[in-house]
Phi, psi and omega in degrees: 000146171257160178294136181170179181275133172206157181259145172271165178244149174289137179248126182248092183248151167255139181228137176235121180239120175250126183214162176227149183238140173227135175230123186225130175270104183288324180212179181303327185241014181230125178237131177249134179236133178220138174228121183232138181204182180223128182242136173239137183226142177208145177290151181273333181204185180285139176226153177241150181255140179246111183248176180296350176251165186275134175244140177278165183299330181280359177098354179287154185253132172264149177081355176230100182298134174080001182269145177238136178252135175282114181260343178241112184269358187296343179271349182278130180211141178236143175229118186217152175282156171235125183224133171221122180229135172212160179230134180243131176247124180265102179295310177219183175294339183258349187228133177215156176230141182228137172230148183201175181222142179222137175230126181205168177249135180229159172296146179282142171264003177255123186294343181277356183232147178286316186204179177218144176261127185245127173239131183218155173237148182213161177210152179211145176236124181239136179217131175273116179284319175222183179298332184245002182233131178220154176240150178227127172248133184219158175214148182212135176224131176223160178237126179250130175248112177284135187224170176057071180304139169279330182253108182282133177067007182246345185231131175281137178305147182247136172236133179236147172241136181235138178227131178228143168209160181177192179216161177214131176244129184239132177237124177275118180270318177222167178302337183247006183224131180232148174246129181236142176227128183210171178213140175222132175253133179234132176236119182239000000 
């Protein structure tokens, strides 16, 4: 794709996710959390894509020789695993560190692709300063691979990297009220 104006299309998908969770305390100070599942996704009806070039109602593309546009998505179906694993180490009752990995399938925000597979790693450090005040430092990095082109031979596959980090400070004012102050930086 080149930079320019184009419209996205609404995607009407059905998704079924079957998953199981396990949380296990391996030792006094180590907790393992795992969620594993299987997701199947399929569109509910026909959709058309509106790109910077003109498409005919039958799905053929004008202005791009040899390109084919998928105009009927009802044949498109994805089956993918969902995995989330993390390990938490409790330094003290007030301090812990967590690292993890996540693999999932998401809807594409790019109109030329049906979906994207996201793999990410994350980490967090939590410390209670007082009984009612705690801080959280976190970081997250993921790689998205856009897949299943709607436009055959016209679009180069896209890979994106996303990086986030930040902090959050929480103060408990009442048992039912909290005050939070935070910052997050995102680089895409």
